C-alpha positions, 0 to 999 in steps of 0.5 A, spaced: 499 499 499 501 507 498 503 512 504 497 516 503 492 509 503 495 508 510 495 514 512 487 516 510 486 509 513 489 510 520 485 517 519 478 514 519 480 509 524 482 515 528 476 518 527 472 512 529 475 512 535 474 519 537 468 518 537 467 512 541 472 515 546 466 521 545 460 517 546 464 514 553 465 521 556 458 522 555 456 516 558 461 517 564 458 525 565 450 521 565 452 517 571 451 519 578 458 520 581 463 524 578 468 520 573 475 519 572 479 525 569 483 519 564 476 519 562 475 526 561 482 526 557 480 519 554 478 523 547 485 527 546 489 523 543 484 520 538 483 527 537 491 529 536 494 524 531 487 527 526 490 533 526 497 531 524 494 526 520 489 532 517 495 536 516 497 531 512 491 530 507 490 537 506 497 538 504 497 532 499 493 536 492 497 543 494 504 539 495 503 534 488 502 540 484 508 544 487 511 538 485 508 537 478 509 543 476 516 544 479 517 538 475 515 542 469 519 547 469 525 544 469 523 541 463 522 548 459 528 551 462 532 545 458 528 545 451 530 553 451 537 552 453 537 547 447 538 541 451 533 535 452 531 535 459 531 529 465 528 523 461 525 521 468 522 528 470 518 526 462 517 520 464 513 520 471 509 526 467 508 522 462 510 526 456 515 521 453 513 521 447 511 529 446 518 531 448 522 526 442 517 529 437 519 536 440 527 534 441 527 531 433 523 538 431 529 542 434 534 537 431 531 539 424 530 545 425 537 547 427 540 542 421 536 545 416 540 553 419 547 549 418 
């Protein structure tokens, strides 16, 4: 499984644990006697972990967008300088065929001028 899938699963199960902890807290407060302090603090651990996993899940689309924009900029700058860009960045973006045709066109243009 991918890292993001693990974080999503952990976030999912933490939310269920948080819900159960809140229900236990409500039931404990409904009792005649004063509940123990730890019952009131029971929901804090899951909610703290939910905060961390939720922030990570929130940042995933922005990080992906930033990474792909950086990779595209690297490829465009290399093409502008007349050298082929790093092929791995184009493999990840899925532009291998477009890169080959653009590179061949660039080579043809320089051959006709010379």
